[in-house]
N, C-alpha and C positions, 0 to 999 in steps of 0.2 A: 504494500500500500504506500503510495507516494504522499508527500506532505499535504497537497491539496485535498486528497481523499481523506487523510487523517483529520484535517481541519474541518472538512464537511461533516464527518462523523461526529466530531466533538460538538459542533454547532447544532446538529440535529438532536443529539442527546440533551443538550442544554435547553433547547426550545421545547422538546418533549417533556422535560422535567417541570417546566412552568406553563405548559399548554393550557391547563384549566384556568390559571390566573390570567393569562393573555386573552383567552376567550371571554372571561368575565369582564375584563377591562374593555374589550371591544364592544360587548353588549351594553355596558354602562355608557360608553360614549355614544353608541348608536341610539340608545333610549333617551338621550339628553341632547338633542340637536341644537347646534349653535350656528349663527350666520357666519359665512366665510370671512376669514381674517378677524374674527371675534370669538375664537374658540378658547375661551378662558377656562371653563370647567375642564375640558379635555386636556388642555395644556397642564393644568394643575394636577390632574390625575396621572397623566403620563410622567410628569416630573417626579411626583411622589413615588411612583412605581420604580422608576429608574434609580432614584436616590436610595431607595430601600435595598437596592441590589449593588450599591457601591459606585454607581456612576457619578461623575462630577458634572453638574449641570450649570451652564451659563445662561441665565435668564435675562429677558429684556433686550436681546440682541437686535431685533428688528422692530421694536416698538418705540414710539416717541412718548413724551410725557402725556400727550393728549390721547394716548392709546390708539393712534392711527398707524397703519403700516407705512413705513417710509418707502418712497418709490425706489430708492437704491437697494433696499432689502428685497422688495418684490421681484425686481429684475434679476436678482441672483438665484432665486429658488423657485419661482412660480412659472409654470409653462404658459400661464394665461396673460402675462403682462410683458 
């Protein structure tokens, strides 16, 4: 087994290990719809989920004080702008 195959297997195992939590999070987000570029609840829940697993999260990267998405941020990650 080469390195890529080993990595794929490790990732698959990790995702399978938390699959119920991921599905629950997905359902929570789906059941609480928010308008585009105003996904504050979903962002909070995803941030909490990732932090609880040791991820370092940098918040507020593409939001101004007025809670609007900056044009420069949208153009970097959105296929719609």
